[in-house]
C-alpha positions in Angstrom: -22.7 35.3 56.3 -24.8 32.3 57.5 -23.1 28.9 57.2 -23.7 25.3 58.4 -20.6 24.4 60.3 -19.6 20.9 61.2 -17.8 20.6 64.7 -18.0 16.9 65.5 -20.3 13.9 64.8 -23.8 14.9 65.7 -22.8 18.5 66.1 -23.5 21.0 63.3 -24.6 24.6 63.8 -25.8 27.4 61.6 -23.7 30.3 62.5 -22.7 33.8 61.5 -19.2 33.6 60.1 -16.8 35.9 58.3 -17.5 36.2 54.6 -14.5 35.2 52.5 -12.7 37.5 50.2 -11.1 36.2 47.0 -7.3 36.5 46.7 -5.4 36.6 43.4 -6.7 34.0 41.0 -9.8 33.2 43.1 -13.5 33.9 42.6 -16.3 34.4 45.1 -19.6 32.6 44.5 -22.9 33.5 46.1 -24.5 30.1 46.7 -28.1 29.8 45.7 -28.8 26.0 46.2 -26.8 23.1 47.6 -27.6 19.4 47.3 -27.5 17.1 50.3 -25.3 14.1 49.6 -25.2 10.8 51.5 -21.6 11.7 52.3 -22.7 14.9 54.1 -24.9 12.7 56.3 -21.9 10.3 56.9 -19.8 13.2 58.0 -22.6 14.3 60.4 -22.9 10.8 61.8 -19.1 10.4 62.1 -18.7 7.5 59.6 -16.7 9.7 57.3 -13.9 11.5 59.1 -13.0 15.1 58.3 -11.2 17.8 60.4 -13.4 20.3 62.2 -14.6 23.0 62.2 -15.6 22.8 58.6 -18.4 24.3 56.4 -19.6 21.2 54.6 -21.5 20.7 51.4 -19.9 19.9 48.0 -22.9 20.0 45.5 -23.9 23.6 44.8 -24.7 26.2 42.2 -24.7 30.0 42.4 -23.5 33.3 40.9 -20.1 34.7 40.6 -20.2 38.0 42.5 -16.5 38.9 42.7 -13.3 37.9 41.0 -9.7 38.1 42.3 -6.9 39.8 40.5 -5.6 37.9 37.5 -8.9 36.0 36.7 -9.7 36.7 33.1 -11.8 33.7 32.0 -14.7 34.4 34.3 -16.7 37.5 35.2 -19.1 38.7 37.9 -22.7 37.8 37.1 -22.1 34.4 35.5 -24.2 31.5 36.8 -22.0 28.5 37.7 -21.6 25.2 39.5 -18.2 24.0 40.7 -16.8 20.5 40.5 -15.6 20.1 44.1 -12.5 17.9 43.8 -9.1 19.5 43.3 -6.6 17.3 41.6 -2.8 17.5 42.0 -2.1 16.7 38.3 1.2 15.1 39.2 0.5 11.7 40.8 0.4 8.5 38.7 -3.4 8.5 38.7 -3.6 12.0 37.3 -0.8 11.4 34.8 -2.8 8.3 33.6 -5.9 10.5 33.0 -7.7 9.3 36.1 -8.0 12.5 38.0 -11.1 11.3 39.8 -8.9 9.0 41.9 -6.0 11.5 42.4 -3.8 10.3 45.3 -3.6 13.9 46.7 -7.1 15.1 46.0 -8.7 17.7 48.3 -12.4 18.5 48.2 -14.6 21.4 48.9 -16.7 20.5 51.9 -14.2 18.0 53.2 -10.7 19.4 53.4 -11.8 22.9 52.4 -14.9 24.9 53.3 -17.9 24.0 51.1 -21.3 25.1 49.8 -23.6 25.1 52.8 -22.9 28.8 53.2 -24.1 32.1 51.6 -20.7 32.7 50.0 -17.9 30.4 48.9 -14.4 31.3 47.8 -13.2 29.0 45.0 -9.4 28.3 45.2 -7.1 29.4 42.4 -6.2 25.9 41.5 -9.9 25.0 40.9 -10.3 28.1 38.8 -7.2 27.3 36.7 -8.1 23.6 36.3 -11.5 24.3 34.9 -13.6 23.2 37.9 -15.8 26.2 37.6 -18.5 25.2 35.1 -20.9 27.7 33.6 -24.6 26.9 33.6 -26.4 27.1 30.3 -29.1 29.7 30.3 -31.9 27.1 30.2 -30.7 25.2 33.3 -31.9 26.2 36.7 -29.7 26.6 39.8 -31.4 23.6 41.3 -30.4 21.4 38.3 -26.9 22.8 38.5 -26.7 21.9 42.2 -27.3 18.2 41.5 -25.3 18.0 38.3 -22.2 16.8 40.2 -24.1 13.8 41.5 -25.3 12.9 38.0 -21.8 13.3 36.7 -20.6 10.8 39.2 -23.1 8.3 37.9 -22.0 9.2 34.3 -18.5 8.2 35.2 -19.8 4.7 36.0 -21.6 4.6 32.6 -18.2 5.3 30.9 -16.4 2.8 33.0 -19.0 0.1 32.2 -18.8 1.1 28.5 -22.5 0.6 28.1 -23.4 -0.3 24.5 -26.5 -0.6 22.4 -28.3 -3.9 22.7 -27.0 -4.8 26.1 -28.9 -6.0 29.2 -28.4 -3.7 32.1 -29.2 -4.5 35.7 -29.3 -1.8 38.3 -29.5 -2.8 42.0 -31.0 0.1 44.0 -33.2 2.9 42.8 -31.8 5.6 45.0 -30.5 8.8 43.3 -27.4 7.2 41.8 -29.4 4.1 40.6 -32.0 6.3 39.0 -29.2 8.3 37.3 -27.8 5.1 35.9 -31.3 4.4 34.5 -31.5 7.8 32.8 -28.0 7.6 31.4 -28.0 4.0 30.4 -31.2 4.7 28.3 -29.1 7.1 26.2 -27.0 4.1 25.0 -30.0 2.2 23.6 -29.7 -0.9 25.7 -31.9 -4.0 25.0 -33.4 -3.8 28.4 -32.9 -2.1 31.8 -33.9 -4.1 34.9 -34.1 -2.4 38.3 -34.2 -4.2 41.6 -35.6 -2.0 44.4 -37.7 -2.8 47.5 -39.4 0.6 47.7 -42.6 0.8 45.7 -42.4 4.5 44.9 -38.8 4.3 43.7 -39.7 1.3 41.5 -42.4 3.4 39.9 -40.1 6.3 39.3 -37.5 3.9 37.8 -40.1 2.9 35.2 -41.0 6.5 34.4 -37.3 7.3 33.9 -36.6 4.5 31.5 -36.5 1.1 33.2 -38.1 -1.8 31.2 -38.6 -4.1 34.2 -38.7 -3.7 37.9 -38.2 -6.3 40.6 -39.2 -6.2 44.3 -36.5 -8.2 45.9 -38.7 -8.8 49.0 -41.2 -10.7 46.9 -39.3 -12.6 44.2 -35.9 -14.0 43.5 -33.8 -11.3 41.8 -31.5 -14.0 40.1 -34.4 -16.0 38.8 -36.2 -13.0 37.4 -33.1 -11.6 35.7 -32.2 -15.0 34.1 -35.8 -15.3 32.9 -35.5 -11.8 31.3 -32.2 -12.5 29.7 -32.8 -15.8 28.0 -31.1 -17.6 30.9 -27.8 -15.9 30.1 -27.5 -13.2 32.7 -26.9 -9.5 32.4 -24.1 -7.8 30.4 -23.7 -5.2 33.1 -24.7 -4.9 36.7 -24.5 -1.6 38.6 -24.5 -2.0 42.4 -25.9 1.2 43.9 -26.4 0.1 47.5 -23.7 -0.5 50.0 -25.1 -3.8 51.5 -22.7 -6.7 51.9 -25.1 -9.5 51.0 -26.3 -7.6 47.9 -22.7 -7.0 46.7 -21.8 -10.6 47.1 -24.9 -12.1 45.5 -24.8 -9.8 42.5 -21.9 -11.7 40.8 -24.4 -14.5 40.0 -26.5 -12.1 37.9 -23.9 -11.6 35.2 -23.4 -13.5 32.0 -19.9 -14.8 31.1 -17.7 -11.9 30.2 -20.0 -9.5 32.0 -19.1 -6.2 33.8 -19.7 -5.5 37.5 -19.6 -1.8 38.6 -19.6 -1.2 42.3 -20.9 2.4 43.1 -21.7 2.2 46.7 -19.9 3.4 49.8 -19.9 0.9 52.7 -19.3 1.3 56.4 -15.6 1.3 57.2 -14.3 -2.2 57.8 -16.9 -3.9 55.6 -15.6 -7.2 54.1 -17.2 -9.3 51.3 -16.6 -12.9 50.4 -16.6 -14.1 46.8 -15.8 -17.2 44.8 -12.6 -16.4 42.8 -13.7 -19.0 40.2 -16.7 -16.8 39.5 -14.2 -14.1 38.4 -11.7 -16.4 36.7 -13.6 -18.9 34.7 -16.4 -16.5 33.8 -14.0 -13.6 33.0 -16.1 -11.1 35.0 -14.7 -7.6 34.9 -15.1 -6.3 38.5 -14.4 -2.7 39.2 -15.4 0.3 41.1 -16.6 3.8 40.1 -15.8 6.8 42.2 -16.5 10.5 41.6 -16.0 12.0 38.2 -14.3 15.0 36.5 -15.2 18.5 35.5 -15.5 17.2 31.9 -18.2 14.7 33.0 -20.1 17.5 34.7 -19.9 19.7 31.6 -21.3 16.8 29.5 -24.2 16.3 31.9 -25.1 20.0 31.7 -25.0 19.7 27.9 -27.3 16.7 28.0 -29.7 18.5 30.2 -29.6 21.7 28.2 -30.2 19.8 25.0 -33.2 18.0 26.6 -31.6 14.6 26.1 -32.1 13.9 29.7 -34.3 15.3 32.5 -32.9 15.3 36.0 -35.6 17.4 37.7 -37.6 14.3 38.8 -34.7 13.3 41.0 -35.3 16.3 43.3 -37.6 15.3 46.2 -37.8 18.7 47.9 -36.2 22.1 48.4 -35.8 23.2 52.0 -34.3 26.4 53.6 -30.9 26.1 55.1 -32.5 26.4 58.6 -34.1 23.0 58.0 -30.8 21.2 57.3 -31.4 18.7 60.1 -34.7 17.6 58.6 -33.0 17.2 55.3 -30.2 15.1 56.8 -32.6 12.9 58.7 -34.7 12.3 55.6 -31.6 11.5 53.5 -30.2 9.3 56.2 -33.4 7.3 56.5 -33.6 6.8 52.7 -37.0 8.5 52.7 -36.0 11.0 50.0 -34.1 10.9 46.7 -32.4 14.3 46.3 -33.0 17.1 48.8 -31.7 20.6 48.1 -31.1 23.4 50.6 -31.9 26.9 49.5 -29.0 28.9 50.8 -29.8 32.5 49.5 
């Protein structure tokens, strides 16, 4: 089969490799489409370390073509996506119901071979734990391939406990920021304000549900948000860009008792400076949001299937696997929102 294999930073190759065969309890998926994530680009650039060689790619959808002995809950021909993180189920995080931050997590495309390949063997544990998620009939493979990304944003919505009537600020209108726009709108907020320097992304944010947009290059984000919130500040701020200054300055955008959700990977070694009195006296809830769960991904697929949300506008382009480097460059230069590779 054809696969995109990572060997070292700056060194990925499409190669002919041996197709996998499912063992007991495993299934084999023919991958149709796979999404390009910022983490894939970080792996390629060397800012996220994984062992090589490795077939990368952790956002994908396809068809089950073979099942291993003992698999009864799935059958060949079913259309599926797969939540890529395998949880141990035994560490304190898993026991507390926070599988997404499992201490012993392993991930398809990182520690195990991933979806930038014509065929992918899904491990027994992933099958048993419900990571294999069926696609509703009215959802395309392309939508299935980006549903893991949307599920990750949904986890942030749950952590923020977005409620009706709140003022929501979203910093950054990249793929995750736009997902936060789409998903926040479901909770009937009073207003959604998006700060984003790119004109086209600001326009898309408006189309997807933002009430106000801010160009941070032209006006003061803080002054504009205060003006839009009766000089109180926002109930919730989502930080969807990994920029030190932006992360530090965003605390001043919140009202007393507000919630700050950091959903942005930063270069290793990044440090921020903040005034602890801002947290203490204003009772700011400051937390991060990382990954999600199979349950979140199922809920996203249900929302798409029921037409409550539309995630197709997030897809910038679909390219053949052979053009992976163009896709990585476009993603790394922030020129595109969501790029998908057509695998088969």
